[in-house]
N, C-alpha and C positions, 0 to 999 in steps of 0.2 A: 504494500500500500504506500502511495506517495506521501500522504499526509500534507498535501498542498490544498489550498482553498482558493476559490475564485470569487471575484466581485464584479458585478456589472451595475453601473449606476447611471440613471438619467432622470430628468425631471421635466416639468412643463414650462420652465423658465428659459430653456436653452435647447438648441438642436444638438448639443454635444453629447457624446457617449463616452463614459470612462470605464475602462476595464483594468483589472489588476489581479495578481496572484500573490499568495504569501503563505506563511507558516505561523504556527503558534510557538511561543517560547517554551522551554522545557517544563515549566510549571503549568502550562495550559491556560494561563490567565491573560496573556496579551497576544493579540494577532497583529502581525506586521505585514502590510501589503505594499507592493510597488507595481506601478503600471504606467500607462500613457493615455493621454487624451488630446483631442484637438481643441484649441482655444479659439472660439469664434470671434471674440472681441478683439484679439490681437492678430489673428490669422496664423498663429503658431500651430504647427502640425506635429503631433507626437510629443507633446509636452510631458516630461516625467512628473509623476505624482506619487506621493507616499501617503 
């Protein structure tokens, strides 16, 4: 089992979609996610997000 988790986020205030993957810390209390999203306000493509 990979023990990796996925996140996909969108809302009705933007046309942007954010996706990320990550893991829990050894205690299982904190989830750390890293991914990319397009920033429609600045035109930046593939902006890193945490």
